C-alpha positions in Angstrom: 13.4 17.1 -5.2 16.6 18.1 -6.9 15.7 19.2 -10.4 18.7 17.3 -11.9 18.6 14.2 -9.7 19.9 11.2 -11.7 17.9 8.0 -11.9 19.0 5.1 -9.6 21.1 2.6 -11.4 22.5 -0.9 -10.5 25.9 -1.0 -9.0 27.8 -4.0 -10.1 26.6 -7.1 -11.9 23.3 -8.8 -11.1 23.1 -12.3 -9.5 22.2 -15.2 -11.6 18.5 -16.2 -11.5 17.4 -19.0 -9.2 14.0 -17.6 -8.1 10.9 -16.6 -10.1 8.4 -14.5 -8.1 4.8 -13.9 -9.2 3.4 -10.6 -8.0 6.1 -7.9 -7.8 4.1 -5.5 -5.7 5.2 -3.3 -2.9 5.1 -6.0 -0.2 7.4 -8.3 -2.2 9.9 -5.6 -2.8 9.7 -4.5 0.9 10.0 -8.1 2.2 11.1 -11.1 0.1 13.6 -9.3 -2.1 15.1 -7.5 0.9 15.6 -10.8 2.8 17.1 -12.4 -0.3 19.5 -9.5 -0.8 20.7 -9.7 2.8 21.0 -13.5 2.6 23.3 -13.2 -0.4 25.3 -10.5 1.2 25.8 -12.6 4.3 26.3 -16.1 2.9 26.8 -15.7 -0.9 25.1 -17.7 -3.6 23.3 -16.7 -6.7 19.6 -16.2 -5.8 18.6 -13.6 -8.3 14.9 -13.1 -8.9 12.9 -12.8 -12.1 9.8 -10.9 -11.0 6.6 -11.5 -13.0 3.6 -9.2 -13.2 0.5 -11.1 -14.1 -1.4 -8.0 -15.0 0.1 -4.5 -15.5 3.4 -3.3 -16.7 3.8 -0.7 -13.9 6.5 -2.5 -11.9 8.5 -3.3 -15.1 8.3 0.3 -16.4 9.5 1.6 -13.1 12.4 -0.9 -12.6 13.7 -1.6 -16.1 15.5 1.7 -16.5 17.2 0.9 -13.2 18.2 -2.7 -14.3 16.0 -4.0 -11.5 17.5 -2.1 -8.7 15.3 -0.1 -6.3 15.3 1.4 -2.8 13.7 -0.1 0.3 13.0 2.8 2.7 12.5 2.0 6.4 10.1 4.6 7.8 10.6 5.9 11.4 9.6 8.9 13.4 13.3 9.2 14.3 14.4 9.2 10.7 14.2 7.1 7.6 16.8 4.7 6.3 17.3 3.8 2.6 18.8 0.6 1.3 19.3 -0.2 -2.4 18.2 -3.7 -3.3 19.7 -5.5 -6.3 18.2 -9.0 -5.9 15.7 -8.5 -8.8 17.4 -9.2 -12.1 14.4 -8.5 -14.4 10.7 -7.9 -14.5 8.5 -9.7 -17.0 4.9 -8.8 -17.9 2.9 -12.0 -18.4 0.2 -10.6 -20.8 2.8 -9.2 -23.1 4.8 -12.4 -23.5 3.5 -15.5 -21.6 6.0 -17.7 -23.3 8.9 -15.7 -21.8 7.4 -16.3 -18.4 6.9 -20.0 -19.0 10.5 -20.3 -20.2 11.8 -18.7 -17.0 9.7 -21.0 -14.9 10.9 -24.0 -16.8 14.5 -23.0 -16.6 16.4 -25.8 -14.7 18.3 -23.1 -12.8 15.1 -21.9 -11.1 14.7 -23.6 -7.8 11.9 -21.6 -6.1 8.7 -20.0 -7.4 7.3 -17.6 -4.8 4.0 -15.9 -4.7 2.5 -12.6 -3.4 -0.7 -12.6 -5.6 -3.2 -11.6 -2.8 -6.2 -13.8 -1.8 -8.0 -13.4 -5.1 -5.0 -14.6 -7.1 -5.6 -18.2 -6.0 -8.9 -18.2 -7.8 -10.4 -20.2 -4.9 -13.6 -20.2 -2.9 -12.5 -18.5 0.3 -15.1 -20.5 2.3 -13.9 -23.9 1.1 -10.4 -23.4 -0.3 -11.4 -25.3 -3.6 -10.3 -23.9 -6.9 -13.1 -22.2 -8.8 -12.9 -24.1 -12.1 -15.5 -21.7 -13.5 -13.3 -18.7 -12.9 -12.7 -16.9 -16.2 -8.9 -17.1 -16.1 -8.9 -20.7 -14.9 -11.3 -21.8 -17.6 -9.1 -20.0 -20.2 -5.9 -21.6 -18.9 -7.4 -25.1 -19.0 -8.3 -24.5 -22.6 -5.0 -22.7 -23.5 -2.2 -24.2 -21.5 0.5 -22.6 -23.6 -0.7 -19.0 -23.0 -2.0 -18.9 -19.4 -3.3 -15.9 -17.5 -3.5 -17.1 -13.9 -0.7 -17.8 -11.5 -2.0 -21.4 -11.1 -2.1 -21.8 -14.9 1.5 -20.7 -15.2 2.8 -22.9 -12.4 1.1 -26.1 -13.7 2.2 -25.6 -17.3 5.8 -24.9 -16.2 5.8 -28.0 -14.0 4.4 -30.0 -16.9 7.2 -28.9 -19.1 9.8 -29.7 -16.4 8.3 -33.1 -15.9 8.4 -33.8 -19.7 12.0 -32.7 -19.9 13.1 -34.7 -16.9 13.9 -31.5 -15.0 13.5 -31.5 -11.2 10.6 -29.4 -9.9 10.8 -26.1 -8.2 9.4 -25.4 -4.7 6.2 -23.3 -4.7 6.4 -20.8 -1.8 3.2 -18.9 -1.0 3.9 -15.7 0.9 0.3 -14.4 1.0 -1.6 -13.6 4.2 -3.7 -16.8 4.1 -4.1 -19.5 6.7 -2.2 -22.6 5.7 -1.1 -20.8 2.6 1.1 -23.7 1.5 -1.8 -26.1 1.8 -4.0 -23.8 -0.2 -1.4 -23.3 -2.9 -1.0 -27.0 -3.2 -4.7 -27.7 -3.2 -5.6 -25.3 -6.0 -2.6 -26.4 -8.0 -3.6 -30.0 -7.7 -7.3 -29.1 -8.5 -6.1 -27.5 -11.7 -3.7 -30.3 -12.6 -6.3 -33.0 -12.1 -8.7 -31.1 -14.4 -5.9 -31.2 -17.0 -3.9 -34.5 -16.5 -4.3 -37.0 -13.6 -0.7 -38.2 -14.2 0.7 -34.7 -13.9 -1.3 -34.1 -10.8 0.1 -37.3 -9.2 3.7 -36.2 -10.0 3.1 -32.8 -8.5 1.6 -34.2 -5.4 4.6 -36.6 -5.0 7.5 -34.3 -6.0 6.6 -30.6 -5.4 7.0 -29.0 -1.9 4.6 -26.3 -0.9 5.9 -25.0 2.4 3.7 -22.7 4.3 4.9 -19.3 5.5 4.0 -16.5 7.8 4.9 -13.0 6.6 4.7 -9.7 8.4 5.8 -6.2 7.5 3.4 -3.2 7.3 3.9 -1.8 3.8 1.8 1.3 2.9 1.3 2.2 -0.8 4.2 4.4 -2.0 3.2 8.0 -2.8 4.8 10.7 -5.0 5.7 12.4 -1.7 7.7 9.3 -0.7 9.6 9.4 -4.1 10.3 13.1 -3.7 11.5 12.6 -0.1 13.9 9.9 -1.1 15.3 12.0 -3.9 15.8 14.9 -1.6 17.6 12.7 1.0 19.7 10.5 -1.2 20.2 12.6 -4.4 18.7 10.2 -6.9 15.3 9.5 -8.4 13.7 6.1 -7.8 10.0 5.8 -8.8 10.2 2.1 -7.9 11.0 2.7 -4.2 8.9 1.1 -1.5 8.3 2.2 2.1 7.7 0.1 5.1 8.0 -0.2 8.9 11.2 -1.4 10.6 9.6 -4.6 12.0 9.6 -7.7 9.9 9.0 -11.4 10.6 9.2 -14.3 8.1 8.5 -17.9 9.4 8.9 -20.7 6.8 8.5 -24.5 6.9 11.9 -25.8 5.9 10.9 -28.0 2.9 12.6 -27.2 -0.4 13.2 -29.4 -3.4 16.5 -27.9 -4.6 17.8 -25.7 -1.8 17.2 -22.1 -0.8 19.0 -18.9 0.1 20.5 -18.7 3.6 17.5 -16.6 4.6 18.2 -17.4 8.3 21.3 -15.2 8.0 18.8 -12.3 7.5 16.6 -13.3 10.4 14.1 -15.8 8.9 12.8 -18.4 11.3 12.6 -21.9 10.0 10.2 -24.3 11.6 8.6 -27.7 11.0 5.1 -26.3 11.1 4.1 -22.7 10.7 0.4 -23.0 11.5 0.5 -21.5 15.0 2.5 -18.5 13.7 0.1 -18.0 10.8 -2.9 -18.1 13.1 -1.3 -15.7 15.5 -0.6 -13.2 12.8 -3.8 -13.5 10.7 -6.0 -13.2 13.8 -4.1 -10.7 15.9 -2.7 -8.4 13.2 -4.7 -8.9 10.1 -8.0 -9.4 11.9 -7.6 -6.2 13.9 -6.4 -4.4 10.7 -9.6 -5.3 9.0 -11.6 -4.4 12.1 -10.0 -0.9 12.2 -10.3 -0.6 8.4 -14.1 -0.9 8.4 -15.0 0.7 11.7 -12.4 3.4 11.4 -13.3 4.3 7.8 -17.0 4.6 8.8 -16.0 6.8 11.7 -14.1 9.2 9.4 -10.5 8.1 10.2 -7.9 7.8 7.5 -5.0 5.6 8.7 -4.1 2.8 11.1 -2.1 5.3 13.2 -5.0 7.6 13.4 -7.2 4.8 14.8 -4.5 3.4 17.2 -4.0 6.9 18.7 -7.7 7.3 19.3 -8.4 6.1 22.9 -11.7 4.5 21.9 -10.2 2.4 19.1 -7.2 1.5 21.2 -9.5 0.2 23.9 -11.4 -1.8 21.3 -8.1 -3.4 20.1 -7.0 -4.3 23.6 -10.4 -5.9 24.4 -10.5 -7.8 21.2 -7.1 -9.3 21.7 -7.5 -10.2 25.3 -11.1 -11.5 25.3 -12.0 -12.6 21.8 -8.9 -13.4 19.7 -6.1 -14.7 21.9 -8.3 -17.5 23.4 -8.4 -19.0 19.9 -4.7 -18.8 19.1 -2.5 -21.8 19.7 0.8 -21.1 21.3 3.5 -20.5 18.6 7.0 -21.7 19.3 9.1 -18.9 20.8 6.3 -16.3 21.1 4.8 -14.4 24.1 1.2 -13.7 22.9 0.3 -10.8 25.2 3.7 -9.2 24.4 3.1 -9.8 20.7 -0.2 -7.9 20.8 1.3 -5.1 23.0 4.0 -4.7 20.3 1.3 -4.6 17.6 -0.4 -1.6 19.2 3.0 0.2 19.3 3.5 -0.6 15.6 0.0 0.6 14.8 0.7 3.9 16.5 3.8 4.7 14.5 2.8 7.9 12.7 5.6 7.5 10.1 3.6 4.6 8.7 0.6 6.0 6.8 -1.2 2.8 6.2 -4.6 3.9 4.8 -7.7 2.2 6.1 -9.2 2.3 2.6 -6.2 0.3 1.3 -6.6 -2.4 4.0 -10.4 -2.5 3.3 -9.9 -3.7 -0.3 -11.0 -7.3 -1.2 -12.8 -7.8 2.1 -14.9 -10.7 0.7 -11.7 -12.6 0.2 -10.1 -11.6 3.5 -12.9 -12.0 6.0 -12.9 -15.9 6.2 -9.3 -16.1 7.4 -9.0 -12.8 9.3 -12.3 -12.8 11.2 -14.6 -15.7 10.5 -12.2 -18.4 11.6 -11.9 -16.7 15.0 -15.6 -16.3 15.3 -16.2 -20.0 14.3 -13.8 -21.2 17.0 -15.5 -19.1 19.6 -18.9 -20.3 18.6 -17.7 -23.9 18.8 -16.9 -23.2 22.5 -20.4 -21.6 23.0 -19.0 -18.1 23.1 -20.5 -15.2 21.0 -17.7 -12.7 20.3 -19.6 -9.5 20.1 -16.7 -7.3 19.0 -15.9 -9.4 16.0 -19.6 -9.6 15.1 -19.4 -5.8 15.2 -16.5 -5.9 12.8 -18.4 -8.2 10.4 -21.4 -5.7 10.5 -19.0 -2.9 9.8 -17.8 -4.7 6.6 -21.5 -5.1 5.6 -22.1 -1.4 6.1 -18.9 -0.6 4.2 -19.7 -2.7 1.1 -23.1 -0.8 1.0 -21.0 1.9 -0.5 -22.0 4.9 1.6 -20.3 6.3 4.7 -21.7 7.8 7.8 -21.6 11.3 6.3 -23.6 10.1 3.3 -20.5 10.2 1.0 -19.9 7.4 -1.5 -17.2 4.7 -0.7 -15.0 3.5 -3.5 -15.4 -0.2 -2.7 -12.7 -2.3 -4.3 -13.7 -6.0 -4.1 -14.2 -8.8 -6.6 -17.8 -9.1 -5.4 -18.4 -5.4 -5.0 -21.3 -5.1 -7.6 -23.2 -8.1 -6.3 -22.7 -7.1 -2.6 -24.0 -3.6 -3.2 -26.9 -4.8 -5.4 -28.0 -7.4 -2.8 -27.6 -5.0 0.1 -29.5 -2.2 -1.6 -32.5 -4.4 -2.3 -32.7 -5.9 1.1 -34.6 -3.4 3.1 -33.9 -3.2 6.9 -30.9 -4.3 8.9 -32.2 -7.8 9.3 -32.7 -8.1 5.5 -29.3 -6.7 4.6 -27.5 -9.0 7.0 -29.5 -12.0 5.8 -28.7 -11.5 2.1 -25.0 -10.9 2.8 -24.7 -13.9 5.0 -26.1 -15.9 2.1 -22.9 -15.2 0.1 -21.5 -18.7 0.3 -18.1 -17.5 -1.1 -17.6 -15.6 2.1 -19.6 -17.2 5.0 -19.4 -20.9 5.7 -22.9 -22.5 6.2 -22.3 -23.2 9.9 -22.0 -19.4 10.6 -24.5 -18.3 8.0 -27.2 -20.5 9.7 -26.1 -19.7 13.3 -29.1 -17.8 14.8 -27.1 -16.2 17.6 -24.4 -15.0 15.2 -27.0 -13.6 12.8 -28.8 -11.8 15.6 -25.6 -10.3 17.0 -24.5 -9.1 13.5 -28.0 -7.7 12.9 -28.0 -5.8 16.2 -24.5 -4.4 15.5 -25.5 -3.4 11.9 -28.6 -1.6 13.2 -26.5 0.3 15.8 -24.0 1.2 13.1 -26.7 2.5 10.8 -28.6 4.5 13.5 -25.9 5.6 15.9 -22.6 5.4 14.0 -19.4 3.5 14.5 -18.1 5.3 17.6 -21.4 4.8 19.5 -21.4 1.1 18.5 -17.8 0.7 19.8 -18.7 2.5 23.0 -21.7 0.1 23.4 -19.5 -2.9 23.0 -16.9 -1.7 25.4 -19.6 -0.8 28.0 -21.0 -4.3 27.7 -24.3 -3.1 26.3 -23.7 -4.4 22.8 
């Protein structure tokens, strides 16, 4: 890195704010903000974004000296491409000044509130979708509406203020990797509002759109090496830069209360119903990402590209897609499903994208229901036992036990990590460990938890993982012996 490299700064004036985004992490900066920047460049309009961090000040501290500007870096084995993004006009840190966040959300100029808060940010029960009213932050927000902590608490208080002031509502746009994410966002928002004010809940239900979306762009965590490489290539320092693959896909249900950017000019697909696209992506991409994360980590691999270049893991992917996953995916408009999965394997093999398995493995208790268990449930309803996906569930169970195949500790990052490990450690043999983990109602729906064939398959897979290791377990599955 040049020793005297200047800090990136904004060129020109910032657009006026019309969007508030909750969760200014790397994916948002590599995806939503890039589409919005390109839409404004193509069709005009003021769709500036106030980004709100609900927890840490990291994004604000990186971006404030740059007036919100940052660099989006497309990684490629043939050469990287840098693009400066200016769509973000400011970053607020909610714990420092919740009133400033509420004022932004209540601003009549704000037409859209978008979310990338991860699965756990919805404070819901993943098995049922219902808001957990006992959640610490949710309980706090119901008692302290003027100083909320949760995304849901902020959204409901802001909508209450807009309603009281006679201001039109904003559209709530979930952009998280969750099935029917718009339906989920609406459900937890209404659950919270009903617990607070039935009249407010009725107004939200009648007036506030919650369009569903499907989002797709692989975005590894930015490293210091990425920052240094950008400085060397472009001549400026940008600690807020993000790195990502070239592929991107955003599918949105076209239901907005007060208009939207011309995102279609940047390649967004607008549809009436996004469910089939969501299912395709969650099961084909996210489901196999999680499968690789747990089995690959146990086998000593580090990244998705490492796994995809391994012939054994590539064969696993191809069989899962063809035999166990695609038969459960409804046909999305305009998609060729076998071509989609073939393209996924090519994306996974891109060595320029160092997407760590450990990063993908985070928060598995929140991810399994939509990434793996829904597919398994659909197969079980047809009388099919998907052995490969049962192996993936067993690998998650081994992973949350906190010790890898070499006997080294695993840094398990999960909201239920302590409980999962304690229950697993005290359960004895494979059958006991599987039984206690299947009893976690927050993860496993009762129909699966009590399915004897499913339990037996997961137990057998767990036992093989524990005694023979991940590679041997995959070989057994591929040979038909699993």
